[in-house]
PASEBA-1860 file (N, C-alpha, C; in nm, 3 decimals):
! residues 245
1> MSNELIKA> 0.949/-4.718/-9.519/0.838/-4.637/-9.585/0.817/-4.662/-9.651 ~ 0.835/-4.743/-9.760/0.742/-4.833/-9.888/0.650/-4.870/-9.838 ~ 0.642/-4.961/-9.735/0.511/-4.999/-9.657/0.408/-4.915/-9.623 ~ 0.445/-4.755/-9.572/0.384/-4.644/-9.563/0.306/-4.607/-9.695 ~ 0.406/-4.583/-9.800/0.348/-4.534/-9.897/0.277/-4.631/-9.963 ~ 0.282/-4.756/-9.957/0.172/-4.888/-10.021/0.056/-4.852/-9.961 ~ 0.030/-4.851/-9.797/-0.079/-4.879/-9.721/-0.104/-4.725/-9.762 ~ -0.091/-4.588/-9.765/-0.118/-4.468/-9.834/-0.237/-4.519/-9.953
9> INLIKEKE> -0.160/-4.582/-10.020/-0.201/-4.558/-10.200/-0.286/-4.659/-10.189 ~ -0.297/-4.751/-10.143/-0.449/-4.885/-10.092/-0.557/-4.820/-10.018 ~ -0.525/-4.718/-9.946/-0.623/-4.664/-9.881/-0.677/-4.538/-9.972 ~ -0.631/-4.478/-10.024/-0.649/-4.403/-10.158/-0.740/-4.444/-10.243 ~ -0.702/-4.554/-10.286/-0.768/-4.654/-10.416/-0.904/-4.689/-10.376 ~ -0.911/-4.733/-10.220/-1.022/-4.726/-10.176/-1.134/-4.664/-10.149 ~ -1.089/-4.480/-10.162/-1.221/-4.385/-10.155/-1.250/-4.369/-10.287 ~ -1.366/-4.300/-10.322/-1.428/-4.230/-10.478/-1.352/-4.171/-10.509
17> WVDLTHTF> -1.344/-4.174/-10.637/-1.240/-4.054/-10.694/-1.358/-3.991/-10.816 ~ -1.350/-3.860/-10.816/-1.422/-3.806/-10.938/-1.325/-3.726/-11.022 ~ -1.370/-3.739/-11.182/-1.304/-3.667/-11.290/-1.323/-3.558/-11.259 ~ -1.275/-3.450/-11.235/-1.307/-3.258/-11.269/-1.291/-3.236/-11.389 ~ -1.248/-3.290/-11.497/-1.209/-3.264/-11.630/-1.291/-3.309/-11.755 ~ -1.323/-3.209/-11.829/-1.419/-3.231/-11.962/-1.348/-3.327/-12.082 ~ -1.378/-3.402/-12.175/-1.296/-3.470/-12.256/-1.372/-3.331/-12.348 ~ -1.239/-3.317/-12.430/-1.259/-3.216/-12.526/-1.236/-3.263/-12.670
25> GPGSPHFS> -1.272/-3.147/-12.775/-1.214/-3.197/-12.915/-1.251/-3.069/-13.012 ~ -1.237/-3.081/-13.110/-1.278/-3.016/-13.230/-1.368/-2.895/-13.203 ~ -1.473/-2.958/-13.174/-1.599/-2.902/-13.170/-1.670/-2.819/-13.029 ~ -1.556/-2.831/-12.933/-1.579/-2.801/-12.790/-1.560/-2.626/-12.764 ~ -1.668/-2.648/-12.651/-1.648/-2.466/-12.616/-1.534/-2.395/-12.577 ~ -1.495/-2.279/-12.612/-1.398/-2.227/-12.626/-1.318/-2.093/-12.641 ~ -1.240/-2.007/-12.535/-1.246/-1.874/-12.543/-1.240/-1.834/-12.701 ~ -1.332/-1.724/-12.774/-1.368/-1.696/-12.876/-1.259/-1.612/-12.918
33> AFDGAEFT> -1.160/-1.627/-12.900/-1.009/-1.530/-12.973/-0.955/-1.634/-13.013 ~ -0.997/-1.759/-12.974/-0.897/-1.865/-13.038/-0.979/-1.949/-13.114 ~ -0.875/-2.048/-13.194/-0.983/-2.119/-13.280/-1.005/-2.265/-13.230 ~ -1.070/-2.330/-13.329/-1.114/-2.482/-13.244/-1.020/-2.551/-13.273 ~ -0.989/-2.643/-13.203/-0.910/-2.768/-13.191/-0.892/-2.852/-13.340 ~ -0.767/-2.871/-13.348/-0.770/-2.935/-13.478/-0.679/-3.058/-13.451 ~ -0.753/-3.212/-13.478/-0.728/-3.329/-13.432/-0.683/-3.405/-13.573 ~ -0.583/-3.421/-13.603/-0.546/-3.478/-13.743/-0.465/-3.663/-13.716
41> TLFNHDDG> -0.522/-3.720/-13.766/-0.438/-3.862/-13.751/-0.366/-3.864/-13.872 ~ -0.241/-3.924/-13.822/-0.101/-3.905/-13.895/-0.068/-4.045/-13.977 ~ -0.106/-4.132/-13.850/-0.061/-4.282/-13.886/-0.205/-4.368/-13.818 ~ -0.249/-4.428/-13.918/-0.320/-4.559/-13.842/-0.313/-4.698/-13.834 ~ -0.389/-4.778/-13.817/-0.366/-4.911/-13.783/-0.321/-4.990/-13.908 ~ -0.340/-4.949/-14.031/-0.345/-5.009/-14.175/-0.182/-4.929/-14.177 ~ -0.107/-4.843/-14.127/0.062/-4.858/-14.145/0.134/-4.891/-14.001 ~ 0.045/-4.965/-13.920/0.076/-5.057/-13.856/0.109/-4.993/-13.727
49> FFAQSFKF> 0.044/-4.864/-13.704/0.036/-4.811/-13.550/-0.091/-4.682/-13.547 ~ -0.114/-4.624/-13.441/-0.220/-4.535/-13.455/-0.156/-4.417/-13.422 ~ -0.110/-4.290/-13.514/-0.071/-4.154/-13.393/-0.137/-4.064/-13.463 ~ -0.148/-3.969/-13.353/-0.233/-3.833/-13.434/-0.159/-3.692/-13.382 ~ -0.166/-3.617/-13.464/-0.123/-3.480/-13.411/-0.233/-3.383/-13.361 ~ -0.217/-3.294/-13.258/-0.297/-3.162/-13.201/-0.286/-3.059/-13.178 ~ -0.351/-2.954/-13.212/-0.371/-2.839/-13.259/-0.466/-2.765/-13.157 ~ -0.409/-2.687/-13.011/-0.531/-2.613/-12.977/-0.436/-2.528/-12.900
57> AGQYGTHL> -0.492/-2.432/-12.891/-0.431/-2.327/-12.769/-0.432/-2.350/-12.647 ~ -0.347/-2.345/-12.579/-0.286/-2.392/-12.437/-0.414/-2.408/-12.342 ~ -0.478/-2.249/-12.349/-0.629/-2.273/-12.299/-0.742/-2.290/-12.307 ~ -0.753/-2.495/-12.330/-0.819/-2.538/-12.402/-0.905/-2.659/-12.328 ~ -1.055/-2.655/-12.332/-1.091/-2.753/-12.239/-1.050/-2.726/-12.090 ~ -1.070/-2.808/-12.002/-1.041/-2.786/-11.864/-0.891/-2.759/-11.891 ~ -0.857/-2.629/-11.811/-0.706/-2.592/-11.851/-0.641/-2.548/-11.722 ~ -0.525/-2.571/-11.679/-0.455/-2.483/-11.601/-0.390/-2.358/-11.648
65> DAPIHFVR> -0.421/-2.241/-11.600/-0.362/-2.130/-11.635/-0.233/-2.089/-11.527 ~ -0.129/-2.112/-11.572/-0.019/-2.067/-11.504/-0.017/-1.919/-11.509 ~ 0.107/-1.866/-11.410/0.095/-1.733/-11.343/0.195/-1.628/-11.467 ~ 0.213/-1.674/-11.559/0.251/-1.588/-11.652/0.163/-1.562/-11.777 ~ 0.043/-1.638/-11.808/-0.115/-1.588/-11.833/-0.089/-1.477/-11.863 ~ -0.097/-1.394/-11.713/-0.123/-1.260/-11.734/-0.039/-1.176/-11.721 ~ 0.032/-1.189/-11.602/0.158/-1.108/-11.511/0.305/-1.158/-11.579 ~ 0.383/-1.050/-11.623/0.503/-1.088/-11.637/0.593/-1.131/-11.582
73> NKRYLDEL> 0.711/-1.178/-11.606/0.809/-1.194/-11.501/0.745/-1.272/-11.391 ~ 0.617/-1.365/-11.423/0.567/-1.468/-11.323/0.661/-1.589/-11.406 ~ 0.590/-1.734/-11.320/0.624/-1.853/-11.337/0.557/-1.906/-11.437 ~ 0.660/-1.977/-11.515/0.569/-2.074/-11.637/0.507/-2.201/-11.600 ~ 0.455/-2.278/-11.677/0.382/-2.370/-11.662/0.476/-2.494/-11.565 ~ 0.602/-2.516/-11.665/0.697/-2.635/-11.630/0.770/-2.563/-11.469 ~ 0.743/-2.457/-11.422/0.819/-2.436/-11.306/0.714/-2.410/-11.209 ~ 0.555/-2.448/-11.200/0.520/-2.513/-11.073/0.591/-2.627/-10.994
81> DLKELVLP> 0.572/-2.597/-10.907/0.623/-2.757/-10.788/0.524/-2.862/-10.834 ~ 0.529/-2.982/-10.799/0.459/-3.103/-10.794/0.380/-3.080/-10.643 ~ 0.463/-3.055/-10.595/0.320/-3.059/-10.444/0.221/-2.937/-10.471 ~ 0.216/-2.814/-10.541/0.120/-2.711/-10.555/0.038/-2.818/-10.621 ~ 0.047/-2.891/-10.689/-0.068/-2.930/-10.767/-0.166/-3.035/-10.749 ~ -0.129/-3.059/-10.573/-0.203/-3.171/-10.502/-0.245/-3.053/-10.358 ~ -0.379/-3.046/-10.370/-0.423/-2.945/-10.243/-0.539/-3.006/-10.164 ~ -0.586/-2.954/-10.064/-0.705/-3.008/-10.029/-0.805/-2.943/-10.099
89> LVVIDKSK> -0.944/-2.990/-10.088/-1.007/-2.877/-10.204/-1.110/-2.844/-10.142 ~ -1.181/-2.724/-10.146/-1.306/-2.655/-10.060/-1.382/-2.602/-10.170 ~ -1.515/-2.689/-10.211/-1.597/-2.639/-10.284/-1.721/-2.553/-10.228 ~ -1.721/-2.412/-10.298/-1.850/-2.312/-10.243/-1.937/-2.321/-10.385 ~ -2.071/-2.379/-10.286/-2.188/-2.435/-10.385/-2.275/-2.305/-10.428 ~ -2.264/-2.210/-10.523/-2.342/-2.173/-10.569/-2.449/-2.162/-10.703 ~ -2.463/-2.288/-10.727/-2.516/-2.333/-10.835/-2.690/-2.279/-10.858 ~ -2.722/-2.272/-10.723/-2.886/-2.198/-10.735/-2.866/-2.082/-10.750
97> EAEENNDF> -2.784/-1.983/-10.708/-2.781/-1.843/-10.706/-2.758/-1.819/-10.873 ~ -2.646/-1.914/-10.909/-2.603/-1.921/-11.042/-2.705/-1.925/-11.160 ~ -2.814/-1.999/-11.127/-2.915/-2.030/-11.216/-3.034/-1.947/-11.194 ~ -3.066/-1.886/-11.103/-3.134/-1.780/-11.081/-3.087/-1.639/-11.150 ~ -2.979/-1.631/-11.119/-2.877/-1.482/-11.171/-2.774/-1.516/-11.217 ~ -2.780/-1.531/-11.378/-2.675/-1.574/-11.450/-2.535/-1.478/-11.446 ~ -2.562/-1.375/-11.390/-2.431/-1.291/-11.391/-2.383/-1.298/-11.235 ~ -2.434/-1.378/-11.150/-2.347/-1.383/-10.982/-2.233/-1.397/-11.002
105> TLTVDDIL> -2.217/-1.299/-10.889/-2.043/-1.285/-10.845/-2.016/-1.303/-10.672 ~ -1.954/-1.376/-10.707/-1.950/-1.434/-10.556/-1.897/-1.303/-10.437 ~ -1.939/-1.297/-10.314/-1.864/-1.189/-10.232/-1.820/-1.232/-10.139 ~ -1.777/-1.136/-10.060/-1.702/-1.197/-9.956/-1.798/-1.231/-9.785 ~ -1.920/-1.204/-9.842/-2.005/-1.217/-9.753/-2.095/-1.348/-9.772 ~ -2.094/-1.443/-9.923/-2.073/-1.541/-9.941/-2.006/-1.661/-9.875 ~ -1.837/-1.611/-9.842/-1.790/-1.683/-9.837/-1.773/-1.688/-9.670 ~ -1.825/-1.576/-9.603/-1.821/-1.578/-9.484/-1.974/-1.684/-9.427
113> NFEAEHGK> -2.062/-1.646/-9.497/-2.193/-1.764/-9.492/-2.135/-1.871/-9.497 ~ -2.048/-1.947/-9.608/-1.991/-2.082/-9.626/-1.926/-2.091/-9.538 ~ -1.839/-2.019/-9.442/-1.759/-2.045/-9.332/-1.882/-2.107/-9.219 ~ -1.937/-2.022/-9.152/-2.061/-2.036/-9.062/-2.108/-2.165/-9.100 ~ -2.145/-2.223/-9.211/-2.177/-2.369/-9.217/-2.076/-2.447/-9.172 ~ -1.978/-2.458/-9.271/-1.878/-2.551/-9.288/-1.715/-2.534/-9.222 ~ -1.726/-2.406/-9.135/-1.612/-2.412/-9.055/-1.499/-2.310/-9.159 ~ -1.389/-2.256/-9.086/-1.309/-2.156/-9.173/-1.238/-2.221/-9.261
121> IEEGTFVA> -1.222/-2.179/-9.378/-1.130/-2.226/-9.499/-1.001/-2.199/-9.464 ~ -0.926/-2.350/-9.458/-0.772/-2.335/-9.407/-0.675/-2.303/-9.543 ~ -0.568/-2.247/-9.470/-0.421/-2.217/-9.564/-0.407/-2.318/-9.640 ~ -0.384/-2.288/-9.748/-0.288/-2.352/-9.835/-0.409/-2.489/-9.934 ~ -0.528/-2.431/-9.912/-0.624/-2.530/-10.019/-0.643/-2.449/-10.156 ~ -0.713/-2.530/-10.223/-0.762/-2.532/-10.349/-0.901/-2.441/-10.336 ~ -0.969/-2.367/-10.375/-1.114/-2.326/-10.339/-1.172/-2.369/-10.487 ~ -1.293/-2.400/-10.514/-1.329/-2.408/-10.637/-1.459/-2.354/-10.623
129> LRTDWSKR> -1.518/-2.240/-10.728/-1.640/-2.191/-10.716/-1.747/-2.301/-10.818 ~ -1.859/-2.377/-10.723/-1.969/-2.475/-10.829/-2.038/-2.393/-10.858 ~ -2.091/-2.344/-10.966/-2.229/-2.278/-11.027/-2.298/-2.387/-11.108 ~ -2.275/-2.479/-11.137/-2.311/-2.595/-11.227/-2.334/-2.536/-11.391 ~ -2.209/-2.412/-11.363/-2.210/-2.394/-11.571/-2.153/-2.535/-11.642 ~ -2.091/-2.567/-11.537/-2.017/-2.719/-11.659/-2.143/-2.804/-11.719 ~ -2.287/-2.813/-11.644/-2.382/-2.883/-11.695/-2.439/-2.836/-11.859 ~ -2.334/-2.678/-11.917/-2.385/-2.631/-12.013/-2.309/-2.709/-12.147
137> WPNEEASN> -2.210/-2.776/-12.110/-2.088/-2.811/-12.169/-2.157/-2.951/-12.273 ~ -2.165/-2.964/-12.376/-2.043/-2.885/-12.475/-2.115/-2.806/-12.577 ~ -2.245/-2.743/-12.483/-2.319/-2.639/-12.597/-2.228/-2.493/-12.580 ~ -2.191/-2.490/-12.712/-2.097/-2.325/-12.653/-2.187/-2.241/-12.671 ~ -2.313/-2.176/-12.741/-2.401/-2.134/-12.717/-2.458/-2.095/-12.568 ~ -2.492/-2.199/-12.518/-2.549/-2.202/-12.345/-2.410/-2.168/-12.273 ~ -2.313/-2.202/-12.294/-2.190/-2.163/-12.232/-2.162/-1.984/-12.253 ~ -2.185/-1.972/-12.356/-2.146/-1.806/-12.347/-2.262/-1.732/-12.288
145> NKDNDGNN> -2.376/-1.801/-12.328/-2.490/-1.734/-12.279/-2.531/-1.595/-12.302 ~ -2.491/-1.538/-12.456/-2.528/-1.424/-12.496/-2.620/-1.357/-12.491 ~ -2.636/-1.221/-12.463/-2.760/-1.116/-12.505/-2.774/-1.140/-12.600 ~ -2.875/-1.022/-12.656/-2.936/-0.975/-12.784/-2.815/-0.875/-12.861 ~ -2.769/-0.847/-12.729/-2.636/-0.732/-12.793/-2.487/-0.796/-12.776 ~ -2.507/-0.934/-12.775/-2.429/-0.962/-12.796/-2.306/-0.990/-12.657 ~ -2.339/-0.954/-12.561/-2.288/-0.966/-12.439/-2.329/-1.086/-12.358 ~ -2.212/-1.183/-12.265/-2.218/-1.266/-12.222/-2.251/-1.259/-12.099
153> HAPGWSLD> -2.334/-1.381/-12.038/-2.403/-1.366/-11.905/-2.338/-1.479/-11.848 ~ -2.234/-1.460/-11.738/-2.187/-1.602/-11.691/-2.133/-1.612/-11.549 ~ -2.179/-1.661/-11.455/-2.090/-1.631/-11.283/-1.962/-1.620/-11.292 ~ -1.918/-1.568/-11.167/-1.770/-1.559/-11.159/-1.736/-1.500/-10.981 ~ -1.621/-1.506/-10.999/-1.549/-1.460/-10.839/-1.538/-1.260/-10.844 ~ -1.589/-1.238/-10.735/-1.573/-1.057/-10.721/-1.409/-1.099/-10.697 ~ -1.328/-0.965/-10.742/-1.229/-0.920/-10.691/-1.175/-0.921/-10.564 ~ -1.301/-0.906/-10.452/-1.275/-0.847/-10.328/-1.299/-1.006/-10.263
161> ALKFLFEE> -1.394/-1.092/-10.315/-1.390/-1.248/-10.251/-1.257/-1.326/-10.292 ~ -1.176/-1.285/-10.392/-1.058/-1.346/-10.418/-0.932/-1.281/-10.345 ~ -0.951/-1.124/-10.351/-0.845/-1.077/-10.229/-0.858/-1.144/-10.085 ~ -0.979/-1.155/-10.013/-1.014/-1.232/-9.898/-0.969/-1.350/-9.897 ~ -0.980/-1.417/-9.987/-0.939/-1.571/-9.999/-0.762/-1.587/-9.962 ~ -0.722/-1.503/-10.071/-0.553/-1.515/-10.065/-0.517/-1.421/-9.959 ~ -0.577/-1.324/-9.945/-0.465/-1.207/-9.836/-0.517/-1.267/-9.678 ~ -0.607/-1.304/-9.676/-0.698/-1.338/-9.545/-0.683/-1.502/-9.499
169> RKIKAIGH> -0.752/-1.582/-9.590/-0.740/-1.701/-9.571/-0.626/-1.771/-9.604 ~ -0.533/-1.717/-9.700/-0.422/-1.737/-9.755/-0.418/-1.897/-9.821 ~ -0.501/-1.930/-9.901/-0.524/-2.026/-9.971/-0.440/-2.013/-10.086 ~ -0.375/-2.135/-10.170/-0.320/-2.144/-10.239/-0.340/-2.147/-10.422 ~ -0.471/-2.192/-10.430/-0.525/-2.160/-10.564/-0.662/-2.183/-10.552 ~ -0.724/-2.190/-10.711/-0.866/-2.125/-10.735/-0.903/-2.213/-10.838 ~ -1.041/-2.253/-10.869/-1.120/-2.344/-11.008/-1.208/-2.283/-11.010 ~ -1.283/-2.276/-11.157/-1.437/-2.267/-11.143/-1.469/-2.326/-11.259
177> ETFDTDSS> -1.606/-2.336/-11.330/-1.643/-2.404/-11.425/-1.679/-2.335/-11.548 ~ -1.678/-2.210/-11.534/-1.675/-2.101/-11.652/-1.564/-2.090/-11.717 ~ -1.536/-2.009/-11.835/-1.438/-1.963/-11.903/-1.313/-1.896/-11.845 ~ -1.377/-1.784/-11.778/-1.301/-1.682/-11.691/-1.349/-1.692/-11.522 ~ -1.240/-1.606/-11.491/-1.236/-1.607/-11.326/-1.378/-1.508/-11.304 ~ -1.344/-1.412/-11.391/-1.440/-1.283/-11.349/-1.589/-1.318/-11.394 ~ -1.724/-1.283/-11.307/-1.858/-1.287/-11.396/-1.819/-1.182/-11.484 ~ -1.898/-1.244/-11.620/-1.946/-1.150/-11.730/-1.951/-1.006/-11.690
185> LDYQKNGA> -2.057/-0.987/-11.579/-2.094/-0.831/-11.512/-1.970/-0.748/-11.485 ~ -1.859/-0.829/-11.442/-1.745/-0.763/-11.347/-1.697/-0.713/-11.470 ~ -1.690/-0.834/-11.517/-1.566/-0.777/-11.675/-1.626/-0.652/-11.771 ~ -1.792/-0.683/-11.784/-1.818/-0.531/-11.881/-1.819/-0.413/-11.784 ~ -1.816/-0.428/-11.670/-1.784/-0.339/-11.550/-1.686/-0.262/-11.569 ~ -1.562/-0.305/-11.530/-1.444/-0.297/-11.542/-1.371/-0.325/-11.707 ~ -1.392/-0.356/-11.761/-1.294/-0.366/-11.873/-1.208/-0.427/-11.907 ~ -1.193/-0.502/-11.800/-1.072/-0.588/-11.776/-1.120/-0.734/-11.681
193> LLGEYYVL> -1.030/-0.861/-11.719/-1.057/-0.960/-11.617/-0.973/-0.900/-11.486 ~ -0.991/-0.821/-11.419/-0.992/-0.781/-11.263/-0.871/-0.929/-11.193 ~ -1.010/-1.000/-11.154/-1.010/-1.089/-11.046/-0.902/-1.215/-11.133 ~ -0.884/-1.248/-11.238/-0.792/-1.334/-11.313/-0.685/-1.289/-11.293 ~ -0.624/-1.149/-11.340/-0.479/-1.080/-11.335/-0.450/-1.100/-11.166 ~ -0.556/-1.070/-11.056/-0.516/-1.094/-10.948/-0.446/-1.171/-10.891 ~ -0.520/-1.324/-10.933/-0.500/-1.451/-10.900/-0.383/-1.493/-10.931 ~ -0.336/-1.458/-11.080/-0.219/-1.486/-11.139/-0.069/-1.416/-11.098
201> EQDTYQVE> -0.140/-1.311/-11.047/-0.023/-1.208/-10.971/0.044/-1.293/-10.838 ~ -0.041/-1.362/-10.788/0.015/-1.399/-10.696/0.097/-1.524/-10.721 ~ 0.179/-1.542/-10.782/0.247/-1.628/-10.877/0.192/-1.749/-10.832 ~ 0.047/-1.794/-10.869/-0.017/-1.928/-10.851/-0.130/-1.973/-10.951 ~ -0.144/-2.038/-10.930/-0.236/-2.095/-11.081/-0.395/-2.134/-11.060 ~ -0.454/-2.115/-11.168/-0.607/-2.160/-11.126/-0.640/-2.256/-11.229 ~ -0.753/-2.312/-11.245/-0.814/-2.396/-11.313/-0.937/-2.403/-11.376 ~ -0.973/-2.359/-11.502/-1.091/-2.329/-11.551/-1.167/-2.454/-11.639
209> LLTNLDKV> -1.290/-2.428/-11.633/-1.369/-2.517/-11.714/-1.394/-2.667/-11.633 ~ -1.377/-2.664/-11.518/-1.399/-2.796/-11.398/-1.530/-2.849/-11.462 ~ -1.561/-2.995/-11.401/-1.693/-2.986/-11.435/-1.701/-3.122/-11.283 ~ -1.838/-3.169/-11.268/-1.851/-3.254/-11.177/-1.844/-3.215/-11.026 ~ -1.846/-3.062/-11.020/-1.823/-3.004/-10.865/-1.949/-3.048/-10.761 ~ -2.030/-3.092/-10.852/-2.160/-3.111/-10.779/-2.155/-3.270/-10.734 ~ -2.070/-3.334/-10.740/-2.075/-3.466/-10.719/-1.916/-3.447/-10.551 ~ -1.882/-3.316/-10.543/-1.754/-3.322/-10.447/-1.821/-3.234/-10.321
217> PATGAIIL> -1.802/-3.298/-10.176/-1.834/-3.250/-10.088/-1.788/-3.080/-10.076 ~ -1.806/-2.990/-9.977/-1.766/-2.891/-9.935/-1.652/-2.892/-9.901 ~ -1.613/-3.013/-9.803/-1.463/-2.962/-9.758/-1.443/-3.150/-9.714 ~ -1.320/-3.179/-9.728/-1.243/-3.293/-9.708/-1.239/-3.357/-9.793 ~ -1.209/-3.322/-9.921/-1.160/-3.431/-10.064/-1.027/-3.325/-10.090 ~ -0.988/-3.389/-10.213/-0.840/-3.331/-10.216/-0.836/-3.332/-10.372 ~ -0.760/-3.195/-10.406/-0.792/-3.243/-10.586/-0.638/-3.245/-10.587 ~ -0.634/-3.294/-10.744/-0.499/-3.368/-10.828/-0.512/-3.280/-10.945
225> NIVPKPEK> -0.406/-3.201/-10.968/-0.433/-3.153/-11.117/-0.292/-3.190/-11.197 ~ -0.320/-3.282/-11.288/-0.181/-3.330/-11.346/-0.209/-3.290/-11.477 ~ -0.073/-3.210/-11.532/-0.060/-3.171/-11.634/0.083/-3.193/-11.721 ~ 0.042/-3.175/-11.846/0.173/-3.171/-11.941/0.282/-3.073/-11.893 ~ 0.355/-3.092/-11.956/0.539/-2.968/-11.906/0.594/-2.970/-12.019 ~ 0.519/-2.880/-12.112/0.595/-2.819/-12.201/0.630/-2.678/-12.194 ~ 0.761/-2.673/-12.285/0.867/-2.593/-12.245/0.791/-2.450/-12.200 ~ 0.828/-2.337/-12.127/0.771/-2.183/-12.113/0.613/-2.153/-12.156
233> ASGFPVRS> 0.542/-2.246/-12.117/0.393/-2.258/-12.161/0.318/-2.177/-12.041 ~ 0.223/-2.081/-12.128/0.134/-2.032/-12.029/0.013/-2.081/-11.956 ~ -0.003/-2.224/-12.013/-0.147/-2.279/-11.987/-0.148/-2.420/-12.060 ~ -0.213/-2.517/-12.033/-0.226/-2.620/-12.057/-0.362/-2.731/-12.041 ~ -0.403/-2.793/-12.130/-0.515/-2.861/-12.061/-0.455/-2.954/-11.947 ~ -0.565/-3.005/-11.882/-0.531/-3.065/-11.735/-0.620/-3.158/-11.685 ~ -0.558/-3.274/-11.651/-0.640/-3.366/-11.590/-0.667/-3.308/-11.465 ~ -0.759/-3.305/-11.449/-0.857/-3.275/-11.278/-0.909/-3.346/-11.213
241> FAILP> -0.859/-3.403/-11.120/-0.961/-3.487/-11.017/-0.949/-3.494/-10.893 ~ -1.069/-3.538/-10.851/-1.046/-3.576/-10.655/-1.066/-3.650/-10.613 ~ -1.003/-3.688/-10.470/-1.050/-3.798/-10.422/-1.151/-3.747/-10.327 ~ -1.224/-3.846/-10.270/-1.315/-3.788/-10.153/-1.294/-3.892/-10.026 ~ -1.321/-3.822/-9.900/-1.315/-3.858/-9.762/-1.341/-3.956/-9.751
END
């Protein structure tokens, strides 16, 4: 068995690996209700070693939201199974649409059109929505994209599209490049993040503020979401990366 595993890891290491994670710091874009991160040096090399203290909200930088983040009595971050965090990756590219219409909201028809080109989305996959919104990082103003009335304009998933993916295609998890699951337009229309609540209500997770999805094919890659294990956490910065076929 060890020989099989060593062969497998050698094969995987021959492939291209793509980092899907933003580097984050005190000045990085973040949800407006949270304070900016604080990184403090506790000891430096003159003291004999370099050590730091980090203070930030769990949903900071590229991060993983656990089900409990929105839904009572669902799982915390430390209750997610390791095998849930490594999944086949499907990337739906709507970058052109999001550039032309910052309020772009993915529909069921968009998914069906994707499947007509790339084949049916398989059960148990991680589906990421590529909008190239990550290219606005680390500019917070560009990421929020507010109008003169102070309303954000950012793309996202429709509730119908999410229901189709989870109920008809039986996918496992989702990810996106924006702060929220729902498009800003849907949030303003509904007065709530219905899409985000729905995803976490499935007792699964999502990854927000992904980057480099433009370097990943529509199908065939895998995603690994390596996250710390704080006790009873609602979410935490994640190191997400893809291995290409």
